[in-house]
Short mmCIF file of the C-alpha atoms (twelve columns), coordinates in Angstrom:
data_MODEL
# 
_entry.id   MODEL 
# 
loop_
_atom_site.group_PDB 
_atom_site.id 
_atom_site.type_symbol 
_atom_site.label_atom_id 
_atom_site.label_alt_id 
_atom_site.label_comp_id 
_atom_site.label_asym_id 
_atom_site.label_seq_id 
_atom_site.Cartn_x 
_atom_site.Cartn_y 
_atom_site.Cartn_z 
_atom_site.pdbx_PDB_model_num 
ATOM 1   C CA . MET A 1   -13.331 -6.561  -4.071  1 
ATOM 2   C CA . PHE A 2   -15.447 -6.884  -7.378  1 
ATOM 3   C CA . THR A 3   -15.170 -9.259  -10.508 1 
ATOM 4   C CA . GLY A 4   -16.906 -6.695  -12.732 1 
ATOM 5   C CA . LEU A 5   -20.120 -9.421  -13.663 1 
ATOM 6   C CA . VAL A 6   -23.236 -6.828  -12.758 1 
ATOM 7   C CA . GLU A 7   -25.958 -8.772  -10.728 1 
ATOM 8   C CA . LYS A 8   -28.481 -6.232  -10.739 1 
ATOM 9   C CA . VAL A 9   -29.465 -2.801  -12.237 1 
ATOM 10  C CA . GLY A 10  -30.963 -0.199  -10.163 1 
ATOM 11  C CA . LEU A 11  -32.536 3.089   -9.775  1 
ATOM 12  C CA . TRP A 12  -30.999 6.008   -8.449  1 
ATOM 13  C CA . ASN A 13  -33.331 7.894   -6.239  1 
ATOM 14  C CA . GLY A 14  -30.873 11.042  -6.009  1 
ATOM 15  C CA . ALA A 15  -28.839 11.899  -3.004  1 
ATOM 16  C CA . GLN A 16  -29.435 14.539  -0.336  1 
ATOM 17  C CA . ARG A 17  -26.750 16.386  1.779   1 
ATOM 18  C CA . LYS A 18  -26.183 14.893  5.290   1 
ATOM 19  C CA . ALA A 19  -24.102 15.399  7.780   1 
ATOM 20  C CA . GLY A 20  -21.236 17.208  5.946   1 
ATOM 21  C CA . MET A 21  -22.061 14.489  3.242   1 
ATOM 22  C CA . LEU A 22  -24.082 13.085  0.645   1 
ATOM 23  C CA . ARG A 23  -26.216 10.433  1.004   1 
ATOM 24  C CA . ALA A 24  -27.836 8.694   -1.895  1 
ATOM 25  C CA . LEU A 25  -30.452 6.314   -1.915  1 
ATOM 26  C CA . VAL A 26  -30.632 2.943   -4.597  1 
ATOM 27  C CA . LYS A 27  -33.694 1.451   -5.135  1 
ATOM 28  C CA . HIS A 28  -33.506 -2.287  -6.623  1 
ATOM 29  C CA . ASP A 29  -35.381 -5.615  -6.557  1 
ATOM 30  C CA . ALA A 30  -34.816 -7.956  -3.521  1 
ATOM 31  C CA . TRP A 31  -31.853 -9.762  -3.415  1 
ATOM 32  C CA . ASN A 32  -32.113 -13.590 -2.469  1 
ATOM 33  C CA . GLU A 33  -29.503 -12.899 0.732   1 
ATOM 34  C CA . PRO A 34  -30.375 -8.968  1.962   1 
ATOM 35  C CA . LEU A 35  -27.704 -6.732  2.267   1 
ATOM 36  C CA . ALA A 36  -26.410 -6.106  5.320   1 
ATOM 37  C CA . VAL A 37  -25.437 -2.531  6.968   1 
ATOM 38  C CA . GLY A 38  -21.539 -2.036  6.795   1 
ATOM 39  C CA . GLU A 39  -20.958 -4.250  3.815   1 
ATOM 40  C CA . SER A 40  -19.407 -2.905  0.236   1 
ATOM 41  C CA . ILE A 41  -21.320 -3.175  -2.691  1 
ATOM 42  C CA . ALA A 42  -20.528 -1.592  -6.418  1 
ATOM 43  C CA . VAL A 43  -22.648 1.043   -7.430  1 
ATOM 44  C CA . GLN A 44  -21.494 1.982   -11.508 1 
ATOM 45  C CA . GLY A 45  -18.155 0.615   -10.045 1 
ATOM 46  C CA . VAL A 46  -17.552 2.690   -7.459  1 
ATOM 47  C CA . CYS A 47  -17.234 0.560   -4.232  1 
ATOM 48  C CA . LEU A 48  -19.547 2.380   -1.642  1 
ATOM 49  C CA . THR A 49  -20.476 1.272   2.100   1 
ATOM 50  C CA . VAL A 50  -24.385 0.307   2.987   1 
ATOM 51  C CA . VAL A 51  -25.433 2.300   5.604   1 
ATOM 52  C CA . SER A 52  -29.063 1.380   5.712   1 
ATOM 53  C CA . ALA A 53  -30.981 -1.143  3.875   1 
ATOM 54  C CA . THR A 54  -34.303 -2.742  3.518   1 
ATOM 55  C CA . ASP A 55  -35.882 -5.832  1.209   1 
ATOM 56  C CA . GLY A 56  -35.722 -2.776  -2.029  1 
ATOM 57  C CA . SER A 57  -33.244 -0.143  -1.420  1 
ATOM 58  C CA . PHE A 58  -30.363 1.008   0.524   1 
ATOM 59  C CA . GLU A 59  -28.409 4.104   1.166   1 
ATOM 60  C CA . CYS A 60  -24.893 5.147   0.886   1 
ATOM 61  C CA . ASP A 61  -22.886 7.809   1.959   1 
ATOM 62  C CA . LEU A 62  -20.506 9.806   -0.672  1 
ATOM 63  C CA . LEU A 63  -17.323 12.013  -0.248  1 
ATOM 64  C CA . GLU A 64  -17.616 14.788  -1.945  1 
ATOM 65  C CA . GLU A 65  -14.195 13.471  -4.001  1 
ATOM 66  C CA . THR A 66  -16.085 10.780  -4.796  1 
ATOM 67  C CA . ALA A 67  -19.147 12.704  -6.110  1 
ATOM 68  C CA . GLY A 68  -16.845 14.976  -8.367  1 
ATOM 69  C CA . LYS A 69  -14.490 12.570  -9.661  1 
ATOM 70  C CA . THR A 70  -16.987 9.589   -10.778 1 
ATOM 71  C CA . THR A 71  -20.351 10.030  -12.604 1 
ATOM 72  C CA . LEU A 72  -22.337 9.217   -9.118  1 
ATOM 73  C CA . GLY A 73  -22.103 13.360  -8.660  1 
ATOM 74  C CA . ARG A 74  -23.615 13.408  -11.859 1 
ATOM 75  C CA . LEU A 75  -26.598 11.090  -12.207 1 
ATOM 76  C CA . ARG A 76  -30.087 12.267  -12.352 1 
ATOM 77  C CA . LYS A 77  -33.113 10.920  -10.471 1 
ATOM 78  C CA . GLY A 78  -34.262 7.765   -11.767 1 
ATOM 79  C CA . ALA A 79  -31.133 6.611   -14.145 1 
ATOM 80  C CA . LEU A 80  -30.045 3.163   -14.363 1 
ATOM 81  C CA . VAL A 81  -27.383 2.310   -11.806 1 
ATOM 82  C CA . ASN A 82  -25.149 -1.151  -12.279 1 
ATOM 83  C CA . LEU A 83  -25.233 -3.249  -8.771  1 
ATOM 84  C CA . GLU A 84  -22.594 -5.628  -7.603  1 
ATOM 85  C CA . ARG A 85  -21.632 -7.110  -4.152  1 
ATOM 86  C CA . ALA A 86  -17.931 -7.912  -2.979  1 
ATOM 87  C CA . LEU A 87  -16.500 -10.967 -3.838  1 
ATOM 88  C CA . ARG A 88  -16.718 -14.012 -0.986  1 
ATOM 89  C CA . ALA A 89  -13.725 -16.116 -0.619  1 
ATOM 90  C CA . GLY A 90  -14.620 -19.047 -3.169  1 
ATOM 91  C CA . ASP A 91  -16.453 -17.239 -5.427  1 
ATOM 92  C CA . ARG A 92  -15.527 -17.606 -9.350  1 
ATOM 93  C CA . ILE A 93  -14.085 -14.555 -10.712 1 
ATOM 94  C CA . GLY A 94  -16.235 -14.834 -14.017 1 
ATOM 95  C CA . GLY A 95  -14.702 -11.112 -15.194 1 
ATOM 96  C CA . HIS A 96  -11.926 -9.726  -13.921 1 
ATOM 97  C CA . ILE A 97  -10.476 -8.432  -10.525 1 
ATOM 98  C CA . VAL A 98  -12.087 -4.836  -9.870  1 
ATOM 99  C CA . LEU A 99  -11.558 -2.790  -6.895  1 
ATOM 100 C CA . GLY A 100 -14.435 -0.510  -6.995  1 
ATOM 101 C CA . HIS A 101 -11.126 2.086   -6.884  1 
ATOM 102 C CA . VAL A 102 -12.612 4.309   -10.257 1 
ATOM 103 C CA . ASP A 103 -9.419  5.850   -12.112 1 
ATOM 104 C CA . GLY A 104 -11.638 8.583   -13.606 1 
ATOM 105 C CA . MET A 105 -14.378 9.801   -16.445 1 
ATOM 106 C CA . ALA A 106 -14.211 8.371   -19.789 1 
ATOM 107 C CA . ARG A 107 -16.484 9.769   -22.667 1 
ATOM 108 C CA . LEU A 108 -18.738 7.685   -24.984 1 
ATOM 109 C CA . ARG A 109 -17.976 9.008   -28.027 1 
ATOM 110 C CA . ARG A 110 -20.052 6.511   -30.357 1 
ATOM 111 C CA . ILE A 111 -22.216 3.538   -30.301 1 
ATOM 112 C CA . ARG A 112 -22.248 1.710   -33.288 1 
ATOM 113 C CA . ARG A 113 -24.099 -1.535  -34.377 1 
ATOM 114 C CA . ARG A 114 -21.957 -5.197  -35.567 1 
ATOM 115 C CA . GLY A 115 -24.330 -7.684  -36.378 1 
ATOM 116 C CA . ALA A 116 -26.053 -8.265  -32.916 1 
ATOM 117 C CA . ASP A 117 -23.375 -6.956  -30.930 1 
ATOM 118 C CA . ARG A 118 -22.670 -3.112  -30.001 1 
ATOM 119 C CA . VAL A 119 -19.249 -1.154  -30.554 1 
ATOM 120 C CA . LEU A 120 -18.665 1.423   -27.747 1 
ATOM 121 C CA . GLU A 121 -15.899 4.014   -28.791 1 
ATOM 122 C CA . ILE A 122 -14.394 5.246   -25.691 1 
ATOM 123 C CA . GLU A 123 -12.487 8.537   -25.137 1 
ATOM 124 C CA . CYS A 124 -10.412 9.031   -22.223 1 
ATOM 125 C CA . GLY A 125 -6.893  10.924  -21.489 1 
ATOM 126 C CA . ARG A 126 -3.624  9.803   -22.006 1 
ATOM 127 C CA . ASP A 127 -2.940  9.284   -18.271 1 
ATOM 128 C CA . ILE A 128 -5.774  6.572   -18.778 1 
ATOM 129 C CA . MET A 129 -4.585  5.134   -21.637 1 
ATOM 130 C CA . VAL A 130 -0.968  4.414   -20.714 1 
ATOM 131 C CA . ASP A 131 -2.382  1.363   -18.742 1 
ATOM 132 C CA . ILE A 132 -4.807  0.348   -21.275 1 
ATOM 133 C CA . ALA A 133 -3.805  -2.767  -24.017 1 
ATOM 134 C CA . PRO A 134 -4.835  -4.435  -26.271 1 
ATOM 135 C CA . LYS A 135 -7.482  -7.824  -25.436 1 
ATOM 136 C CA . GLY A 136 -6.780  -6.381  -21.659 1 
ATOM 137 C CA . SER A 137 -9.358  -6.083  -19.166 1 
ATOM 138 C CA . VAL A 138 -11.092 -2.446  -18.512 1 
ATOM 139 C CA . ALA A 139 -14.169 -1.935  -16.010 1 
ATOM 140 C CA . LEU A 140 -16.785 0.611   -17.317 1 
ATOM 141 C CA . ASP A 141 -19.344 1.704   -15.120 1 
ATOM 142 C CA . GLY A 142 -18.730 -1.411  -13.052 1 
ATOM 143 C CA . ILE A 143 -19.196 -3.847  -16.076 1 
ATOM 144 C CA . SER A 144 -15.662 -6.325  -16.839 1 
ATOM 145 C CA . LEU A 145 -14.855 -5.514  -20.658 1 
ATOM 146 C CA . THR A 146 -12.242 -6.230  -23.141 1 
ATOM 147 C CA . VAL A 147 -10.344 -3.486  -24.637 1 
ATOM 148 C CA . VAL A 148 -10.169 -3.482  -28.466 1 
ATOM 149 C CA . GLU A 149 -8.935  -1.021  -30.895 1 
ATOM 150 C CA . PRO A 150 -6.764  0.803   -28.556 1 
ATOM 151 C CA . GLY A 151 -5.292  4.419   -30.024 1 
ATOM 152 C CA . GLN A 152 -3.572  7.030   -28.031 1 
ATOM 153 C CA . GLU A 153 -6.972  8.602   -26.451 1 
ATOM 154 C CA . GLY A 154 -9.363  6.161   -26.690 1 
ATOM 155 C CA . PHE A 155 -10.330 2.612   -27.118 1 
ATOM 156 C CA . ALA A 156 -13.621 0.529   -28.069 1 
ATOM 157 C CA . VAL A 157 -15.357 -2.488  -26.696 1 
ATOM 158 C CA . HIS A 158 -17.545 -5.029  -28.019 1 
ATOM 159 C CA . ILE A 159 -20.901 -5.448  -26.108 1 
ATOM 160 C CA . ILE A 160 -23.134 -8.792  -26.543 1 
ATOM 161 C CA . PRO A 161 -27.173 -8.143  -26.543 1 
ATOM 162 C CA . HIS A 162 -26.965 -9.971  -23.088 1 
ATOM 163 C CA . THR A 163 -24.864 -7.581  -21.892 1 
ATOM 164 C CA . TRP A 164 -26.558 -3.924  -22.802 1 
ATOM 165 C CA . GLU A 165 -29.915 -5.409  -22.518 1 
ATOM 166 C CA . ASN A 166 -28.911 -6.454  -18.197 1 
ATOM 167 C CA . THR A 167 -26.721 -3.717  -17.667 1 
ATOM 168 C CA . SER A 168 -27.111 0.363   -17.461 1 
ATOM 169 C CA . LEU A 169 -25.587 0.287   -20.808 1 
ATOM 170 C CA . ARG A 170 -28.917 0.706   -22.220 1 
ATOM 171 C CA . ASP A 171 -29.418 3.687   -20.790 1 
ATOM 172 C CA . ARG A 172 -26.485 5.284   -22.189 1 
ATOM 173 C CA . VAL A 173 -25.728 7.863   -24.939 1 
ATOM 174 C CA . GLU A 174 -23.273 9.062   -27.482 1 
ATOM 175 C CA . GLY A 175 -21.810 12.089  -24.979 1 
ATOM 176 C CA . ASP A 176 -22.224 10.219  -21.835 1 
ATOM 177 C CA . LEU A 177 -19.601 10.375  -19.138 1 
ATOM 178 C CA . MET A 178 -19.022 6.565   -17.694 1 
ATOM 179 C CA . ASN A 179 -16.773 5.520   -14.952 1 
ATOM 180 C CA . ILE A 180 -13.172 3.586   -15.733 1 
ATOM 181 C CA . GLU A 181 -10.872 1.883   -13.868 1 
ATOM 182 C CA . VAL A 182 -8.150  0.222   -15.147 1 
ATOM 183 C CA . ASP A 183 -7.009  -3.388  -14.689 1 
ATOM 184 C CA . ILE A 184 -4.967  -3.223  -11.472 1 
ATOM 185 C CA . MET A 185 -2.354  -5.499  -12.879 1 
ATOM 186 C CA . ALA A 186 -1.593  -3.405  -15.671 1 
ATOM 187 C CA . LYS A 187 -1.129  -0.608  -13.377 1 
ATOM 188 C CA . ALA A 188 1.047   -3.047  -11.058 1 
ATOM 189 C CA . ALA A 189 3.302   -3.584  -14.336 1 
ATOM 190 C CA . ARG A 190 3.498   -0.209  -15.265 1 
ATOM 191 C CA . ALA A 191 4.491   0.756   -11.401 1 
ATOM 192 C CA . ALA A 192 7.284   -1.787  -11.437 1 
ATOM 193 C CA . VAL A 193 8.603   -0.793  -14.377 1 
ATOM 194 C CA . GLU A 194 8.883   3.029   -13.411 1 
ATOM 195 C CA . ARG A 195 10.499  1.623   -10.070 1 
ATOM 196 C CA . MET A 196 13.026  -0.139  -11.553 1 
ATOM 197 C CA . PHE A 197 14.118  2.448   -14.097 1 
ATOM 198 C CA . GLY A 198 12.745  5.602   -12.684 1 
ATOM 199 C CA . GLY A 199 10.709  7.873   -14.267 1 
ATOM 200 C CA . ARG A 200 7.341   8.059   -15.809 1 
ATOM 201 C CA . GLN A 201 8.676   5.700   -19.178 1 
ATOM 202 C CA . GLY A 202 5.391   3.683   -19.635 1 
ATOM 203 C CA . ILE A 203 5.594   0.124   -20.862 1 
ATOM 204 C CA . THR A 204 7.204   -0.160  -23.969 1 
ATOM 205 C CA . PRO A 205 8.917   -3.291  -25.693 1 
ATOM 206 C CA . GLU A 206 12.320  -1.817  -25.170 1 
ATOM 207 C CA . THR A 207 11.826  -1.206  -21.531 1 
ATOM 208 C CA . LEU A 208 10.646  -5.340  -21.166 1 
ATOM 209 C CA . ARG A 209 13.527  -6.251  -23.002 1 
ATOM 210 C CA . ARG A 210 15.999  -4.274  -20.391 1 
ATOM 211 C CA . ALA A 211 13.870  -5.781  -17.611 1 
ATOM 212 C CA . GLY A 212 14.848  -9.314  -18.611 1 
ATOM 213 C CA . PHE A 213 11.397  -10.456 -20.909 1 
ATOM 214 C CA . ALA A 214 11.612  -11.779 -23.906 1 
ATOM 215 C CA . VAL A 215 9.746   -9.423  -26.615 1 
# 
């Protein structure tokens, strides 16, 4: 489990096929506490397992499904990647609960400036948007962000200068694909409503009223 607060930005050094899987190498600055073989780490929001590690790099294995359904299978050598180690009991949750189980890929449709901040306009399918709520949380490339301007096929997020400069976002351009994970609490709420009423109706004011909520 993660929080969506990026700890380091590493360099993707490519992936080689090995024993029926893809083994990726990620380079990074040294951690205060070295990585250990077997620990979980989020790379661009994807939960992976460290299979070998040095002070300045680690390797991890990718399933074909992971490579195909996330941006990891499309990264160029030398691309910037967000890194976050797994949350430990007692750590602060400064972002929101992120599992590292990516729901799909979204497209960065537009980057616009608003004062010192940047606004990223994100395009994604309705299967993703059903779990996106105004002012709710979403993880893009492993970064915990707040949803604004939601529509039927996309939404926007505001990026402060610190986040832009200290994550892989500074490497993004319009048209890029990004890993997206919706808030697990939103997914759990929708699943509960669907079980209660049957079928894939989604969460609406009417279904919430029928469930006993005051809306």
